[in-house]
C-alpha positions, 0 to 999 in steps of 0.5 A: 611506418612501424612505430606509427603502426604501433601509435595506431593500433596502440590508441585503438586498444585505447579508445577499445578499453575505455568503451567498455568501462560503463559495459563491464560488470567488473567494474564498481556501479560507480565507475561505470555510471561516471563513464557513461555519464560522460559520454551521453548527449545533455538529450539522452540525460533528460530522455532518461529522467522521462517515463513513458505510458505503455504502447499497447496500453495507449492503444488501448486509452486511445480507443476508447477517447471521445473526442472532448476527450483527446481534445482536453486532458486527455492530449495529455495523458494519454498522447493521441495525436503522437504516433505510436511509430514517433514513441517507437523512435523515441526508444531508438533515439534514446531519450525515453529512460522509464515505461509504467503500463507495460503488462507483458513479458512480449511489449517489454522486449519488444521495447527493450529492442528497440532501446538496444538500438540507441547509441549508447545502449541503456537499457528502459526501466519497467515500473508496475503498481505492484500493490498487493502482488503484480495484480496489474497483470492478467493471470497473477497471485492477488494477495490480500491488500495492504490493509489485509496485510496491517491486520494480521500484524504478521512482518514476516508473511508481509515479506514473504508476500513482496518477494513471491510478488517480486518473483512474478514482476520479473517474468513480464519484465517489471523491475520496479515496485509503486510499494510500498505505502507507507502513507499514515491513513486517518481519513476514512472517506479517502479512498486509498486506505486500503492500500495502506497499512493502516493508521498506527506510525509504527505498524505503518513502518514496520510493514512498510519496512519487510516490504521493502526488503521483500522487494528488493533484497541487496537488488544484486539478483535476478528476482530483485525489484526496487521498491518505492516508497510513497506518497510523501507526504500526508496525502492521507489526510487531505482536506474532506479526505479527497484524494490530491486536496490540500493538507494543512498539517504542523511540522511536528505531527509531519515529523511525528506521525507521518515521516517516521514509517518514510524514514523507516523505509529509507533506513533499509535501503529503499532505491525509490520515493514517489512524491505525493498528490498534494500540496502540505502547507500551500506548497505541492509536494513536488516542489518542495524544497524542504521536502525533497532537499531538507528532509530527504536528502541532508537529514536523511543523506537518502542517495535513491531517485524520486519520480513524480506521480501520474502526471503531478508535474502538470498539475502544478500548474493545471490544479495548485497553481503555483507555477504559470505554464507547464515549463515553468512547472518542470523547472520548480519541480527540477529544481525541488529535487524530482529526478523522473517525471511520470509521465508525458510528451513535452518534457524534452523539449521543455526542459531542454530549453530551461538547460539552454536558458540557464534555469537549470544547470546541466549538473543538475540534471547530472544529479539525477540521471546519475540517481536513475542509472545506478539503479539500471546498474544494480540491477543488471539491466546493462547485462540482462535487460530481456526476459525471459518470456516462457517464466511466466506460465511456470511462476505466477500462481503457483501453487506456493504462492497461491498457498501464501496467498491463501494463509494471508487472507486467513491471517489478515481478515477480522471479525468483529461480532461474534454475539452467542458465538453465532460462529462458527457454523456446523454444516450439520445443523444448517442444510440450507443458507442464503447466500447474497449481497453485491459482492457474495459471489464477485471479482471484487473480493480482489479488490483495487490495483488488481485485474479480475484473475476469472476461475482462479478467483474464490468468490465468497459462494465458491469458497462455500461450497468448497468448504460445505459441499453438502450444503444447498446453497442459495444465491440470490444474484444482487448485482456486482454493484451497489449504486445499481442494486434493483429493490425487486432482486432484495425482495426476491432473496427475502422470499427465497430466505423464508426457505433457508436456514441462515443468512450470510451477506456478503457486502461492502464495496465496490472497487475494480479498475475495469469499471473505473466509472463505476466504483465506490472504493480505490483511487480517486473515489473519495466519499462524503460519508462512509456508509453503505452503498446503494440498497445494502443496508436495508437488504440487512434489514430486511433479511435480519427481520426474516429472524433467520441467524444471519452473517454479515461479511464486508468487503471493502478498502475503507472502513463503512459505517455499519452502526445497525449491523452492529446492534442488530446482526449476530457475526461480523467480518470485515475481510477488505480485500482478501484476494484471489484466495480470499471467498475460501479464507473467509468460507474457512472462518465461517465454517471453523476450519480457520480460527480468527486472528488479525487485528484491525489496523484502522479505527472504524468509526461510527459514522462520517462525524466521527472523523477524524478518529484515531486511537493515539487522539491528544487528551484533549479531543476526549473531554467533549463528548459529542451530543445525543450520539456516543464518543467512542469509535464502532470499533478501535485500532487493535481489535479483532476477536476469536473463537478462543479467549486469552487473558493477559496478567502479571505484568512485571517490569526488570524495574521501575526506574531507566535512564534516557538511554536505557531499555526495560523489559516487560514482562506478562502472561498470557494463557489461551482459556478457550476450548481450541487453539488460536493466535492472540497479537499481543500489544504494548503500547506506552503513555507519557503522562505527563510532558512538556507538550502534549501526547497521544494518550497511546501509542503503539510501540511493539506487538506479538503473534501467539499461538497458544493450545487450550490452557496453555500459558507463556509468557512474553517479555517485550523490551522496550529501549528508552529511544521509544519514548521519544518525542518533538519537544516544545523546541522542535529536538528530539528527546526522551523526556525525563518523568512518568510513563505507563506501559500497557498490554493486551489485546486492543487498544481500548483501555478495558483490553489493557494491564498496566504499570508506569515507571520513570525515565530519570 
């Protein structure tokens, strides 16, 4: 009897110890994953691969659906015929692994409590589009858009923005950011330009890497969150500039232009990746084995997990027509490499059937679940699944975060034109100023991927009043949306201008997600031209005709064609979407409290006909200029003015010859030749003078932000390793080719702004 009792106790202890393995944080993550995976049913595994929409988001959108919507595609998008209680039951059963569109700690905790009631207690992973701050949630710090970050050429500040974004995300339970967007934006018609870092692979790589590092760090602290690099790949140069449209792009261009930012982010240990909406060379990215298996898994040895974009597995069937039904689309995507489905109700049943039918192996399911569970263990969700609901008020929109947002806005706003030193203006000179335009007093300054933030938002009008309190600002309201401008409001502005000393027009695009159907810029808002929308051009021309000095400020996501304004308006500022402190930053620049330093991260074409217009084009692109119009861009990549002047001189190279494994140093003197302190962004470009395969006329390979006092000179040294000269030769081998190279250093990509020297690679 005693022996039997000892045996029973031993078995119980063994069972208890076994049960503790995946819940024991002292055990290596890999072992915890394998222990948990052995305990999971097929349904539980498949559930981990599926993401659902937040319950409050569902309730709001269902209330706004009409019968036609509910009958058609929104049956899948918002699941109007699936009761909320049913989704809660599935969560308690452990067959939902992730949620998105959850905006409060209260809802996140509610859903997490449901998940903790499941058989194995696997916590949920909450994801959110924290593109420039966690701005989809209320009362968060909305930083300037990614295109502003690109224009700042400031990697350290970009890292800080990501770090602070992560700190605000965790206050609402979000541990997964669908950012950075490391697509290389080459078509200004595309609505998502503003969420990218621009047109240059090197710049996008540098900025994307800092976002990944800032969000994730080592994924071992309470405020670390998963980064998601997106969208893989080439969705930023689609047919006609339209999101989701096909991309027919050579492997050479994919590898040399579109792949590098993804590879850099993967080397920075990005935990997750989102696939692009589009098809590449006829194959939807979501079923593209070459992209997901050959490139990501085999060539780049990447261990993270791949998530689909919004309903894009269904689009394999509905849009691309490469699967005859939804179930087959799921099969193709999983077997090609997709790990998680964003988002929908049919996944569980159909994927289960595919495994039972032998069309997907359970081991393939296990591969995806291992990757997903690994991130949940790394984040500590099994130990701390809940969020402190009191954190939000302590951290979000703190003074430190608002100060960072202000600094980022100051550094990301580009001065495009300043004829006759119109700017900065003196408060004593202009006592009465007209302020008008659709973006003069609008929350639209926050940009896409943000909610309106009320009184915390510094609009341009608000910023001007703060910076120049003794000036009388007359506001001529043009509404917020250029689509609906009225002639009488323009006429009123012209009349008001007669009694003013100066005009400030704030024009651009309309981006708020709260007014989705009326926007002109942002996700899925692609355009057939890049002109100013509505009556904005007329407003600019009529106010210029008053003879009063006029300043034009642009708030937008994509580059805009402003040929007339460039010819006639003396001062133009490109602010893009400068965020919650943007109005103050713009006013500081107008009044000279801040000396602008930003440089364009993307070329601004003269007109739509120039698209695709990029600085790193191939030599033959400029062989025959356009007839009747100029061939040069309106403003080139890397261009931006300051209130002081800089001069680069005395370029010297450490050697005129290097070998394919060597490096050289390029040294220049940079002098502030003006009368005030300023910051210059010095850019280094290279060109392979003659090559077996046609190469770009120039390629950015390094840059520095340098601050100088008036009259000060600094000697700058750039190190150029030979591997930065490499490219894919005619046999698609990555190689450094012998021959003559040109090194170019200066203030923009324009030839007249660069000093040059040649060297040889032996």
